[in-house]
DSSP file (Angstrom, degrees, kcal/mol; ACC not computed):
  #  RESIDUE AA STRUCTURE BP1 BP2  ACC     N-H-->O    O-->H-N    N-H-->O    O-->H-N    TCO  KAPPA ALPHA  PHI   PSI    X-CA   Y-CA   Z-CA
    1    1 A M              0   0    0      0, 0.0     2,-0.5     0, 0.0     0, 0.0   0.000 360.0 360.0 360.0 136.5   40.0  132.6  225.7
    2    2 A K        -     0   0    0      0, 0.0     2,-0.4     0, 0.0     0, 0.0  -0.935 360.0-157.3-109.1 126.7   38.3  134.4  222.8
    3    3 A L        -     0   0    0     -2,-0.5     3,-0.1     3,-0.0     0, 0.0  -0.860   6.9-146.3-103.4 137.2   36.9  132.3  220.0
    4    4 A S        -     0   0    0     -2,-0.4    42,-0.0     1,-0.1     0, 0.0  -0.639  33.8 -87.4 -95.3 156.7   36.4  133.8  216.5
    5    5 A P        -     0   0    0      0, 0.0     2,-0.3     0, 0.0    -1,-0.1  -0.299  45.6-149.5 -59.4 147.7   33.5  132.8  214.2
    6    6 A I        -     0   0    0     42,-0.1    42,-0.7    -3,-0.1     2,-0.4  -0.732  11.7-116.7-112.8 165.4   34.2  129.8  212.0
    7    7 A S  E     -a   48   0A   0     -2,-0.3     2,-0.5    40,-0.1    42,-0.2  -0.820  22.4-141.3 -99.3 147.4   33.0  128.9  208.6
    8    8 A V  E     -a   49   0A   0     40,-1.9    42,-2.6    -2,-0.4     2,-0.3  -0.921  18.4-125.6-107.9 130.1   30.8  125.8  208.1
    9    9 A A  E     -a   50   0A   0     -2,-0.5     2,-0.5    40,-0.2    42,-0.2  -0.564  22.5-170.5 -78.3 135.2   31.4  123.7  205.0
   10   10 A V  E     -a   51   0A   0     40,-2.5    42,-2.7    -2,-0.3     2,-0.4  -0.985  19.6-135.6-125.2 118.1   28.5  123.0  202.8
   11   11 A V  E     +a   52   0A   0     -2,-0.5     2,-0.3    40,-0.2    42,-0.2  -0.586  31.3 177.1 -76.9 128.1   29.1  120.4  200.0
   12   12 A V  E     -a   53   0A   0     40,-3.0    42,-2.3    -2,-0.4     3,-0.2  -0.918  34.2-144.9-131.3 156.1   27.6  121.5  196.7
   13   13 A K  S    S+     0   0    0     -2,-0.3     2,-0.5     1,-0.3    -1,-0.1   0.857  94.6  30.1 -83.2 -40.5   27.5  120.2  193.1
   14   14 A N     >  -     0   0    0      1,-0.1     4,-2.5    38,-0.0    -1,-0.3  -0.929  63.9-165.9-131.1 105.5   27.8  123.5  191.3
   15   15 A L  H  > S+     0   0    0     -2,-0.5     4,-2.6     1,-0.2     5,-0.2   0.879  90.0  50.4 -60.0 -43.2   29.6  126.3  193.0
   16   16 A K  H  > S+     0   0    0      2,-0.2     4,-2.0     1,-0.2    -1,-0.2   0.928 112.9  46.0 -62.7 -46.5   28.3  129.0  190.7
   17   17 A R  H  > S+     0   0    0      1,-0.2     4,-2.0     2,-0.2    -2,-0.2   0.907 114.5  48.1 -63.9 -42.5   24.7  127.9  191.1
   18   18 A S  H  X S+     0   0    0     -4,-2.5     4,-2.5     2,-0.2     5,-0.2   0.906 108.8  52.9 -67.3 -41.9   25.0  127.7  194.9
   19   19 A K  H  X S+     0   0    0     -4,-2.6     4,-2.0    -5,-0.2     5,-0.3   0.930 109.9  49.4 -57.1 -46.0   26.7  131.1  195.2
   20   20 A K  H  X>S+     0   0    0     -4,-2.0     4,-2.9    -5,-0.2     5,-0.6   0.903 110.2  51.6 -60.3 -42.9   23.8  132.6  193.3
   21   21 A F  I  X>S+     0   0    0     -4,-2.0     4,-2.0     1,-0.2     5,-1.3   0.950 111.9  44.3 -59.6 -52.2   21.3  130.8  195.6
   22   22 A Y  I  <5S+     0   0    0     -4,-2.5     6,-2.4     3,-0.2    -1,-0.2   0.832 121.7  39.0 -66.9 -32.5   22.8  132.0  198.8
   23   23 A V  I  X5S+     0   0    0     -4,-2.0     4,-0.8    -5,-0.2    -2,-0.2   0.946 125.8  31.6 -81.7 -52.5   23.3  135.6  197.6
   24   24 A E  I  <5S+     0   0    0     -4,-2.9    -3,-0.2    -5,-0.3    -2,-0.2   0.874 129.8  32.2 -78.4 -37.8   20.1  136.2  195.6
   25   25 A K  I  <<S+     0   0    0     -4,-2.0    -3,-0.2    -5,-0.6    -1,-0.1   0.884 131.4  28.7 -88.0 -41.1   17.6  134.0  197.5
   26   26 A L  T  4<S-     0   0    0     -5,-1.3    -3,-0.2    -4,-0.1    -2,-0.1   0.572  97.9-125.7-100.6  -9.8   18.9  134.3  201.1
   27   27 A G     <  +     0   0    0     -4,-0.8    -4,-0.2    -6,-0.3    -3,-0.1   0.696  54.3 150.3  77.4  18.9   20.6  137.7  200.9
   28   28 A L        -     0   0    0     -6,-2.4     2,-0.3    14,-0.1    -1,-0.2  -0.421  41.9-122.1 -79.3 162.0   24.0  136.6  202.2
   29   29 A K  E     -B   41   0A   0     12,-2.7    12,-2.2    -2,-0.1     2,-0.6  -0.783  19.0-114.0-103.7 147.1   27.1  138.5  201.0
   30   30 A V  E     +B   40   0A   0     -2,-0.3    10,-0.3    10,-0.2     3,-0.1  -0.726  36.5 173.6 -77.2 119.4   30.1  137.0  199.2
   31   31 A L  E     +     0   0A   0      8,-3.0     2,-0.3    -2,-0.6     9,-0.2   0.771  67.8  12.9 -98.3 -33.6   33.0  137.3  201.7
   32   32 A D  E     +B   39   0A   0      7,-1.7     7,-2.6     0, 0.0    -1,-0.4  -0.993  56.4 177.5-142.8 137.0   35.7  135.4  199.8
   33   33 A D  E     +B   38   0A   0     -2,-0.3     5,-0.2     5,-0.2    -3,-0.0  -0.774  12.7 159.6-141.7  95.5   35.7  134.3  196.2
   34   34 A M        -     0   0    0      3,-2.3     2,-1.3    -2,-0.3     4,-0.1   0.215  57.8-113.8-101.0  13.1   38.9  132.5  195.3
   35   35 A G  S    S+     0   0    0      2,-0.5     3,-0.1     1,-0.2    -1,-0.1  -0.327 113.0  52.7  86.7 -54.9   37.5  130.7  192.2
   36   36 A H  S    S+     0   0    0     -2,-1.3    17,-0.4     1,-0.2     2,-0.3   0.560 120.9  24.7 -92.9  -9.6   37.9  127.2  193.7
   37   37 A W        -     0   0    0     15,-0.1    -3,-2.3     2,-0.0    -2,-0.5  -0.990  63.8-160.9-149.3 153.0   36.0  128.2  196.9
   38   38 A V  E     -BC  33  51A   0     13,-1.0    13,-3.0    -2,-0.3     2,-0.5  -0.998   3.2-160.9-133.5 134.7   33.4  130.7  197.9
   39   39 A T  E     -BC  32  50A   0     -7,-2.6    -8,-3.0    -2,-0.4    -7,-1.7  -0.976  13.7-179.0-115.7 127.0   32.6  131.9  201.4
   40   40 A V  E     +BC  30  49A   0      9,-2.5     9,-3.5    -2,-0.5     2,-0.3  -0.869  22.7 104.9-119.6 156.4   29.2  133.6  202.0
   41   41 A G  E     -BC  29  48A   0    -12,-2.2   -12,-2.7    -2,-0.3     2,-0.5  -0.974  64.6 -60.7 172.1-156.1   27.8  135.0  205.2
   42   42 A Q  E  >> - C   0  47A   0      5,-2.1     4,-1.9    -2,-0.3     5,-0.6  -0.986  26.6-155.9-127.9 119.7   27.0  138.1  207.2
   43   43 A V  T  45S+     0   0    0     -2,-0.5    -1,-0.1     1,-0.2     5,-0.0   0.911  93.1  56.4 -59.9 -44.2   29.8  140.5  208.2
   44   44 A K  T  45S+     0   0    0      1,-0.2    -1,-0.2     2,-0.1    -2,-0.0   0.877 118.1  30.7 -58.7 -42.7   27.8  141.8  211.2
   45   45 A T  T  45S-     0   0    0     -3,-0.1    -1,-0.2     2,-0.1    -2,-0.2   0.650 100.4-126.6 -93.6 -16.5   27.3  138.4  212.8
   46   46 A G  T  <5 +     0   0    0     -4,-1.9     2,-0.2     1,-0.3    -3,-0.2   0.495  56.0 151.6  82.1   2.6   30.4  136.7  211.7
   47   47 A M  E   < + C   0  42A   0     -5,-0.6    -5,-2.1   -42,-0.1     2,-0.4  -0.514  19.4 178.1 -71.8 131.4   28.4  133.8  210.2
   48   48 A R  E     -aC   7  41A   0    -42,-0.7   -40,-1.9    -2,-0.2     2,-0.5  -0.998  21.9-162.7-138.8 140.0   30.1  132.2  207.3
   49   49 A L  E     -aC   8  40A   0     -9,-3.5    -9,-2.5    -2,-0.4     2,-0.8  -0.991  12.9-151.1-117.8 127.0   29.3  129.2  205.0
   50   50 A H  E     -aC   9  39A   0    -42,-2.6   -40,-2.5    -2,-0.5     2,-0.6  -0.876  14.7-145.1 -98.4 110.1   32.2  127.8  203.0
   51   51 A L  E     -aC  10  38A   0    -13,-3.0   -13,-1.0    -2,-0.8     2,-0.6  -0.670  16.3-167.1 -81.5 117.7   30.7  126.4  199.7
   52   52 A C  E     -a   11   0A   0    -42,-2.7   -40,-3.0    -2,-0.6     2,-0.5  -0.917  10.7-147.4-112.4 112.7   32.7  123.2  198.8
   53   53 A Q  E     +a   12   0A   0     -2,-0.6     2,-0.3   -17,-0.4   -40,-0.2  -0.686  31.4 160.2 -81.5 123.4   32.2  121.8  195.3
   54   54 A M        -     0   0    0    -42,-2.3    -2,-0.0    -2,-0.5     3,-0.0  -0.962  46.3-129.1-140.2 156.4   32.5  118.0  195.3
   55   55 A K  S    S+     0   0    0     -2,-0.3     2,-0.6     1,-0.1    -1,-0.1   0.896  97.8  53.9 -72.3 -41.2   31.5  115.2  193.0
   56   56 A E  S    S-     0   0    0    -44,-0.0     2,-0.3   -43,-0.0    -1,-0.1  -0.853  79.8-151.1-100.3 123.3   29.9  113.1  195.8
   57   57 A L        -     0   0    0     -2,-0.6     2,-0.6   -46,-0.0   -45,-0.1  -0.673  13.0-130.5 -94.6 146.1   27.3  114.9  197.9
   58   58 A E        -     0   0    0     -2,-0.3     2,-0.1     2,-0.1   -47,-0.1  -0.860  35.6-134.4 -88.9 120.9   26.4  114.2  201.5
   59   59 A K        -     0   0    0     -2,-0.6     2,-0.1    49,-0.1    49,-0.1  -0.432  50.5  -2.2 -79.3 148.1   22.6  113.9  201.6
   60   60 A G  E    S+d  108   0B   0     47,-0.5    49,-1.5    -2,-0.1    -2,-0.1  -0.349  96.9  24.9  92.0-155.6   20.3  115.5  204.1
   61   61 A N  E     -d  109   0B   0     47,-0.2    49,-0.1     1,-0.1    47,-0.1  -0.256  43.1-166.8 -62.1 127.4   20.4  117.7  207.1
   62   62 A T  E     -     0   0B   0     47,-2.2    -1,-0.1     2,-0.2    48,-0.1   0.689  34.8-128.0 -83.8 -20.6   23.5  119.9  207.5
   63   63 A G  E     +     0   0B   0     46,-0.5     2,-0.5     1,-0.3    47,-0.1   0.596  67.0 131.9  79.5  10.0   22.7  120.7  211.2
   64   64 A I  E     -d  110   0B   0     45,-0.5    47,-2.2   -56,-0.0     2,-0.3  -0.828  36.3-170.1-100.9 133.1   23.1  124.3  210.3
   65   65 A G  E     -d  111   0B   0     -2,-0.5     2,-0.4    45,-0.2    47,-0.2  -0.899  15.8-150.2-124.1 152.8   20.5  126.8  211.5
   66   66 A F  E     -d  112   0B   0     45,-2.7    47,-2.1    -2,-0.3     2,-0.5  -0.960  17.8-137.6-116.0 137.9   19.6  130.4  210.9
   67   67 A V  E     -d  113   0B   0     -2,-0.4     2,-0.8    45,-0.2    47,-0.2  -0.843   8.4-142.7 -97.8 129.9   17.9  132.5  213.5
   68   68 A V  E     +d  114   0B   0     45,-3.6    47,-2.2    -2,-0.5     5,-0.1  -0.824  32.2 163.4 -90.2 109.4   15.1  134.8  212.4
   69   69 A E        +     0   0    0     -2,-0.8    -1,-0.2    45,-0.2     4,-0.0   0.860  64.5  36.3 -98.5 -41.1   15.5  137.9  214.5
   70   70 A D  S    S+     0   0    0      2,-0.1     2,-0.3    44,-0.0    -1,-0.1   0.450 116.3  35.3-100.9   0.3   13.6  140.8  213.0
   71   71 A Q  S    S-     0   0    0      3,-0.0     2,-0.2     0, 0.0    -3,-0.0  -0.942  86.9 -91.6-144.1 164.3   10.5  139.0  211.7
   72   72 A K    >>  -     0   0    0     -2,-0.3     4,-1.7     1,-0.1     3,-0.7  -0.537  38.6-120.0 -74.0 147.4    8.1  136.2  212.5
   73   73 A I  H 3> S+     0   0    0      1,-0.2     4,-3.0     2,-0.2     5,-0.2   0.826 111.7  61.1 -61.3 -33.3    9.1  132.9  210.9
   74   74 A D  H 3> S+     0   0    0      1,-0.2     4,-2.2     2,-0.2    -1,-0.2   0.883 105.4  48.2 -60.9 -37.9    5.8  132.7  209.0
   75   75 A R  H <> S+     0   0    0     -3,-0.7     4,-2.3     2,-0.2    -2,-0.2   0.909 113.0  46.5 -68.9 -42.6    6.7  136.0  207.2
   76   76 A V  H  X S+     0   0    0     -4,-1.7     4,-2.7     2,-0.2     5,-0.3   0.915 111.5  52.6 -65.1 -43.2   10.2  134.7  206.3
   77   77 A Y  H  X S+     0   0    0     -4,-3.0     4,-2.5     1,-0.2    -2,-0.2   0.930 111.1  46.6 -56.3 -48.5    8.8  131.4  205.1
   78   78 A A  H  X S+     0   0    0     -4,-2.2     4,-2.0     1,-0.2    -1,-0.2   0.900 112.8  49.5 -63.4 -42.2    6.4  133.2  202.8
   79   79 A T  H  X S+     0   0    0     -4,-2.3     4,-1.1     2,-0.2    -2,-0.2   0.929 114.5  43.4 -63.7 -46.5    9.1  135.5  201.4
   80   80 A L  H  <>S+     0   0    0     -4,-2.7     5,-2.5     1,-0.2     3,-0.3   0.886 112.1  53.2 -68.4 -38.6   11.5  132.7  200.7
   81   81 A K  H ><5S+     0   0    0     -4,-2.5     3,-1.6    -5,-0.3    -1,-0.2   0.897 105.8  54.2 -62.2 -39.9    8.8  130.5  199.2
   82   82 A K  H 3<5S+     0   0    0     -4,-2.0    -1,-0.2     1,-0.3    -2,-0.2   0.806 105.1  54.9 -63.1 -29.8    7.8  133.3  196.9
   83   83 A K  T 3<5S-     0   0    0     -4,-1.1    -1,-0.3    -3,-0.3    -2,-0.2   0.437 127.2-100.7 -83.1  -0.2   11.5  133.4  195.8
   84   84 A G  T < 5 +     0   0    0     -3,-1.6     2,-0.3     1,-0.3    -3,-0.2   0.573  68.4 153.5  94.4   9.5   11.4  129.7  194.9
   85   85 A V      < -     0   0    0     -5,-2.5     2,-0.4    -6,-0.1    -1,-0.3  -0.572  39.2-134.2 -72.7 132.2   13.1  128.3  198.0
   86   86 A K  E     -E  103   0B   0     17,-0.6    17,-3.0    -2,-0.3     2,-0.4  -0.715  15.6-152.3 -91.2 138.2   11.9  124.7  198.6
   87   87 A F  E     -E  102   0B   0     -2,-0.4    15,-0.3    15,-0.3    22,-0.0  -0.911  18.2-171.0-112.8 135.6   11.0  123.7  202.1
   88   88 A S  E    S+     0   0B   0     13,-1.6    14,-0.2    -2,-0.4    -1,-0.1   0.697  87.6  26.3 -90.7 -24.7   11.2  120.2  203.6
   89   89 A V  E    S-E  101   0B   0     12,-1.7    12,-2.3     3,-0.0    -1,-0.3  -0.974  80.1-141.6-139.6 122.4    9.3  121.2  206.7
   90   90 A P  E     -     0   0B   0      0, 0.0     9,-0.1     0, 0.0   -16,-0.0  -0.255  55.0 -57.4 -73.5 170.4    6.8  124.1  206.9
   91   91 A P  E     -     0   0B   0      0, 0.0     2,-0.4     0, 0.0     9,-0.2  -0.276  67.0-176.7 -51.7 126.0    6.7  126.3  210.0
   92   92 A T  E     -E   99   0B   0      7,-3.0     7,-2.2    -3,-0.1     2,-0.3  -0.996  20.8-133.8-133.8 129.6    6.0  124.0  212.9
   93   93 A E  E     +E   98   0B   0     -2,-0.4     2,-0.3     5,-0.2     5,-0.2  -0.666  28.6 172.7 -85.8 137.7    5.4  125.0  216.6
   94   94 A H  E >   -E   97   0B   0      3,-2.3     3,-0.8    -2,-0.3    -2,-0.0  -0.794  49.4 -97.2-129.8 172.7    7.3  123.0  219.3
   95   95 A E  T 3  S+     0   0    0     -2,-0.3     3,-0.1     1,-0.2    -1,-0.0   0.870 126.5  45.6 -58.1 -36.7    7.6  123.5  223.0
   96   96 A W  T 3  S-     0   0    0      1,-0.3     2,-0.3    -3,-0.0    -1,-0.2   0.518 127.5 -74.5 -89.0  -7.2   11.0  125.2  222.4
   97   97 A G  E <   -E   94   0B   0     -3,-0.8    -3,-2.3     2,-0.0     2,-0.4  -0.903  59.0 -52.1 144.1-171.8    9.8  127.4  219.6
   98   98 A T  E     +E   93   0B   0     -2,-0.3    16,-1.4    -5,-0.2     2,-0.3  -0.854  52.4 167.6-106.3 137.5    8.8  127.5  215.9
   99   99 A E  E     -EF  92 113B   0     -7,-2.2    -7,-3.0    -2,-0.4     2,-0.3  -0.957  14.9-177.2-141.8 160.1   11.0  126.1  213.2
  100  100 A C  E     - F   0 112B   0     12,-1.8    12,-2.7    -2,-0.3     2,-0.4  -0.935  18.8-135.5-146.3 168.3   10.9  125.2  209.5
  101  101 A R  E     -EF  89 111B   0    -12,-2.3   -12,-1.7    -2,-0.3   -13,-1.6  -0.991  15.6-169.3-133.6 137.1   13.5  123.7  207.2
  102  102 A F  E     -EF  87 110B   0      8,-2.2     8,-2.8    -2,-0.4     2,-0.4  -0.819  14.1-132.7-122.4 163.5   14.5  124.6  203.7
  103  103 A L  E     -EF  86 109B   0    -17,-3.0   -17,-0.6    -2,-0.3     6,-0.2  -0.899  10.0-142.7-115.8 141.6   16.6  123.0  201.0
  104  104 A D    >   -     0   0    0      4,-2.0     3,-2.1    -2,-0.4   -86,-0.1  -0.360  48.3 -82.9 -87.2-179.5   19.4  124.5  198.9
  105  105 A P  T 3  S+     0   0    0      0, 0.0    -1,-0.0     0, 0.0   -93,-0.0   0.711 130.7  50.9 -60.4 -19.7   19.8  123.4  195.2
  106  106 A D  T 3  S-     0   0    0      2,-0.1     3,-0.1   -95,-0.1   -95,-0.0   0.336 121.4-101.9-100.0   6.8   21.8  120.3  196.2
  107  107 A G    <   +     0   0    0     -3,-2.1   -47,-0.5     1,-0.3     2,-0.3   0.547  68.4 152.2  85.6   7.2   19.3  119.1  198.8
  108  108 A N  E     -d   60   0B   0    -97,-0.1    -4,-2.0   -49,-0.1     2,-0.4  -0.569  38.8-138.1 -69.3 133.0   21.2  120.3  201.8
  109  109 A E  E     -dF  61 103B   0    -49,-1.5   -47,-2.2    -2,-0.3   -45,-0.5  -0.808  22.1-175.6-102.3 133.8   18.7  121.0  204.6
  110  110 A F  E     -dF  64 102B   0     -8,-2.8    -8,-2.2    -2,-0.4     2,-0.3  -0.923  18.0-128.7-126.3 151.2   18.9  124.0  206.8
  111  111 A W  E     -dF  65 101B   0    -47,-2.2   -45,-2.7    -2,-0.3     2,-0.4  -0.733  11.2-162.6 -98.5 145.1   16.8  125.1  209.9
  112  112 A L  E     +dF  66 100B   0    -12,-2.7   -12,-1.8    -2,-0.3     2,-0.3  -1.000  17.8 173.0-120.4 130.2   15.1  128.4  210.5
  113  113 A T  E     -dF  67  99B   0    -47,-2.1   -45,-3.6    -2,-0.4     2,-0.2  -0.957  33.4-109.0-132.8 154.1   14.1  129.2  214.1
  114  114 A E  E      d   68   0B   0    -16,-1.4   -45,-0.2    -2,-0.3   -42,-0.1  -0.562 360.0 360.0 -79.7 146.8   12.7  132.3  215.7
  115  115 A A              0   0    0    -47,-2.2    -1,-0.1    -2,-0.2   -46,-0.1   0.470 360.0 360.0 -71.4 360.0   14.9  134.3  218.1
């Protein structure tokens, strides 16, 4: 059986603001923009986030992680922080590796880990 990449839904308050954040701050590409929904991601990896505008937000950790492949996490952390990305957890070393967590404009929390 072959499985294709899926999109992960991220609940947002303001679709336009969130689209701008993911494209300008995180460097993702707009893959679909149908007006009432936007999908951003990376064509090469198949990773997709489906931005869902809703009145009631789900607070906290999304359980979604990004892997830092070509740089050290400290460098990525510094670059994103300089762009105004807010972090809930700074780079932290664990037995299994180094991670940090950042927040999007709606308080959704995402993980960054080293490859």
